[in-house]
C-alpha positions in Angstrom: 18.4 -9.2 -9.2 19.4 -9.6 -5.6 17.8 -6.8 -3.6 19.8 -7.2 -0.4 16.7 -7.6 1.9 17.4 -11.0 3.4 16.0 -11.3 6.9 15.0 -7.6 7.0 11.9 -7.3 9.1 9.0 -5.9 7.0 5.6 -4.8 8.3 3.0 -4.6 5.5 -0.3 -3.3 6.8 -3.5 -4.7 5.1 -1.5 -7.6 3.7 -4.0 -10.4 3.5 -5.2 -9.6 0.0 -4.8 -7.3 -3.0 -1.8 -5.0 -3.3 -0.8 -5.6 0.3 -0.5 -9.3 -0.1 1.4 -8.9 -3.4 3.8 -6.6 -1.6 4.3 -9.1 1.2 4.9 -11.9 -1.3 7.5 -9.8 -3.2 9.4 -9.2 0.0 9.2 -12.9 1.0 10.7 -13.8 -2.4 13.6 -11.6 -1.5 14.2 -13.5 1.8 12.7 -10.8 4.1 10.8 -11.8 7.2 7.3 -10.3 6.6 4.8 -9.3 9.3 1.3 -10.1 7.9 -1.4 -7.7 9.1 -5.1 -7.8 8.9 -8.1 -7.7 11.2 -9.1 -11.4 11.1 -6.7 -13.8 12.8 -7.6 -16.8 10.7 -7.1 -14.9 7.4 -3.8 -13.5 8.6 -2.6 -17.0 9.7 -3.6 -18.5 6.3 -1.3 -16.0 4.6 1.5 -16.6 7.1 1.2 -20.4 6.4 1.3 -19.8 2.6 4.4 -17.7 2.8 6.2 -20.1 5.3 5.5 -23.0 2.9 6.6 -21.1 -0.2 9.6 -19.4 1.3 10.9 -21.7 4.1 14.1 -19.7 4.6 12.0 -16.8 5.9 10.0 -16.3 9.1 6.6 -14.7 8.5 4.8 -13.4 11.5 1.1 -13.1 12.1 -0.1 -9.7 13.4 -3.9 -9.8 13.5 -4.6 -6.2 14.6 -6.8 -3.4 13.4 -4.2 -0.7 13.0 -6.8 2.0 12.8 -7.6 1.3 16.5 -5.1 2.8 18.9 -5.4 0.0 21.5 -4.9 -2.7 18.9 -1.9 -0.9 17.5 -0.3 -0.7 21.0 -0.6 -4.5 21.1 1.1 -4.7 17.7 4.0 -2.6 19.1 4.4 -5.1 21.9 4.6 -8.0 19.5 6.8 -6.1 17.0 8.6 -3.3 18.7 10.9 -2.5 15.8 11.0 -3.0 12.0 13.5 -2.4 9.3 10.8 -1.5 6.7 7.2 -0.2 7.2 4.8 -0.3 4.3 1.6 1.6 5.1 -0.7 -0.1 2.7 -3.9 -0.5 4.6 -6.7 1.8 3.5 -10.3 2.0 2.4 -12.0 3.5 -0.7 -15.5 3.9 -2.0 -17.1 5.9 -4.8 -19.4 8.5 -3.1 -21.2 11.6 -4.2 -19.9 14.6 -2.4 -23.4 15.6 -1.1 -23.8 12.2 0.5 -20.6 12.3 2.6 -21.3 13.2 6.2 -18.8 14.3 8.8 -18.6 10.8 10.3 -17.5 9.4 6.9 -14.9 12.1 6.4 -13.5 11.3 9.9 -13.5 7.5 9.3 -11.5 7.8 6.1 -9.1 10.2 7.8 -8.7 7.8 10.7 -8.0 4.7 8.6 -6.1 6.1 5.7 -4.0 8.8 7.4 -3.9 8.5 11.2 -3.2 4.8 11.3 -0.1 5.1 9.1 1.0 8.1 10.9 0.8 6.3 14.2 2.9 3.5 12.9 5.5 5.8 11.4 5.7 7.8 14.7 6.5 4.6 16.6 8.9 3.0 14.2 10.9 6.0 12.8 13.0 6.8 15.9 14.5 3.3 16.0 15.2 3.4 12.3 17.1 6.7 12.8 19.0 5.2 15.8 20.0 2.2 13.7 20.8 4.5 10.7 18.7 2.3 8.4 15.0 2.1 7.6 12.3 2.5 5.0 8.8 3.9 5.3 6.6 3.6 2.3 3.1 4.9 2.0 0.8 3.3 -0.6 -1.3 6.2 -2.0 -3.0 6.4 -5.4 -3.1 8.5 -8.6 -6.2 10.0 -6.9 -3.7 11.9 -4.7 -2.6 14.1 -7.6 -5.5 13.7 -10.0 -8.8 13.5 -8.1 -11.5 12.0 -10.2 -14.3 13.5 -8.2 -15.7 10.0 -7.8 -14.6 9.7 -4.1 -13.4 13.0 -2.7 -13.1 11.6 0.8 -10.6 9.1 -0.4 -8.6 11.5 -2.7 -8.2 13.8 0.2 -6.5 11.1 2.4 -4.2 10.0 -0.4 -3.0 13.6 -0.9 -2.4 13.7 2.8 -0.2 10.6 2.5 2.1 12.5 0.0 2.4 15.5 2.3 3.0 13.3 5.4 5.7 11.3 3.7 7.4 14.5 2.5 7.4 15.9 6.0 8.8 12.8 7.5 11.5 12.6 5.0 12.8 16.0 6.3 13.5 14.2 9.6 15.9 11.7 8.0 18.4 14.2 6.5 21.9 12.7 6.3 20.8 9.2 7.4 20.2 5.9 5.6 16.5 6.1 6.4 14.1 7.1 3.6 10.4 7.9 3.4 8.6 7.7 0.1 5.1 7.2 -1.4 4.1 4.9 -4.2 1.0 5.8 -6.2 -0.6 2.9 -8.0 -3.1 3.4 -10.8 -6.1 1.2 -11.4 -5.0 -2.2 -10.2 -6.7 -5.6 -10.6 -7.3 -6.3 -6.9 -10.1 -8.5 -5.7 -12.3 -5.5 -5.0 -11.8 -4.1 -8.5 -12.5 -7.5 -10.1 -15.7 -7.6 -8.1 -16.6 -4.2 -9.3 -16.0 -5.1 -12.9 -18.0 -8.3 -12.6 -21.0 -6.3 -11.3 -20.6 -3.7 -14.0 -20.7 -6.2 -16.8 -23.0 -8.9 -15.3 -25.7 -8.0 -17.8 -23.5 -7.2 -20.7 -23.3 -9.3 -23.9 -19.6 -8.5 -24.1 -17.4 -11.6 -23.8 -15.8 -11.8 -20.3 -12.2 -11.7 -21.7 -13.0 -8.2 -23.1 -14.4 -6.7 -19.9 -11.1 -5.3 -18.7 -10.2 -3.7 -22.0 -13.7 -2.2 -22.3 -13.5 -0.9 -18.8 -10.2 0.8 -19.5 -11.3 2.4 -22.7 -14.6 3.7 -21.3 -13.6 4.5 -17.7 -9.8 5.0 -17.7 -9.2 6.3 -21.2 -6.0 8.2 -20.1 -4.2 5.0 -19.3 -1.3 4.5 -21.7 -1.0 0.8 -21.1 -4.8 0.3 -21.5 -5.0 -2.5 -19.0 -5.3 -2.9 -15.2 -2.0 -3.0 -13.4 -1.4 -6.3 -11.6 -0.7 -6.3 -7.8 2.6 -8.1 -8.4 3.8 -5.2 -10.5 3.3 -2.8 -7.5 4.9 -5.4 -5.2 8.1 -5.4 -7.3 8.3 -1.6 -7.3 7.8 -1.4 -3.5 10.6 -4.0 -3.0 12.9 -1.9 -5.1 12.1 1.3 -3.3 12.8 -0.5 0.0 16.1 -1.9 -1.2 19.6 -0.5 -0.7 19.6 0.1 -4.5 17.0 2.9 -4.1 19.0 4.8 -1.5 18.7 8.1 -3.5 14.9 8.1 -3.3 13.6 10.1 -0.3 10.5 12.3 0.0 9.5 11.1 -3.4 6.0 10.6 -4.8 6.5 7.7 -7.2 3.8 7.1 -9.8 3.0 3.6 -11.0 -0.2 4.5 -12.8 0.3 3.2 -16.3 0.4 6.7 -17.7 -3.0 7.5 -16.3 -1.9 10.9 -14.9 -1.5 13.1 -18.1 1.0 15.6 -16.6 4.8 15.5 -16.8 5.2 16.2 -13.1 
């Protein structure tokens, strides 16, 4: 299906691997000009080169900036003053016991997972409104609405993403600008694969059964009983960014494989 995104300028933060890269690739497939973001210049450039080779009709751009740093983000704004679509994907997570989380850790998660995306939205939203077109999409998690207790410092920030997106959507009333949140469930990113490899390193279970065993024993509420693939999230984000999703605004869209057991 043609999504009407040819040559739209799309900034995807944290797009050198995992869900972020899958989102970037999904936009490139639709002919969008994707701005690849990450902290390491060589890693960012490698992704840009891959996309340029795979999708020669597009113009990917390297943006090697730490968007959690205010000065680095200012440099990004000079390089890319406006975008059509902003995907706030960059974030960190780590299982931690509540008693072990000090104030510095709470502040670090808030700075990276909330303030960075807010800073980008604050900069890019006015031009979107002036042009009467734009999309801002926050990538949250099912932890936003169903905290597991395994990482409260992360769950807090993902809930904040939902609240922020809803608040920003109120500023777009009557326009063709939308602000939404997508909440992936457990997804087979490089980090999750590494975690599973470590969990089952000493297991006698065949490797091709690790994922299923993990889902049964650690994510039993999942209806699909498998890890979501990053490309599945990428396709959903592209749809939400497209003109075909013009009725979605202020929405918290779940892509969790049925992991959240409630209707709403």
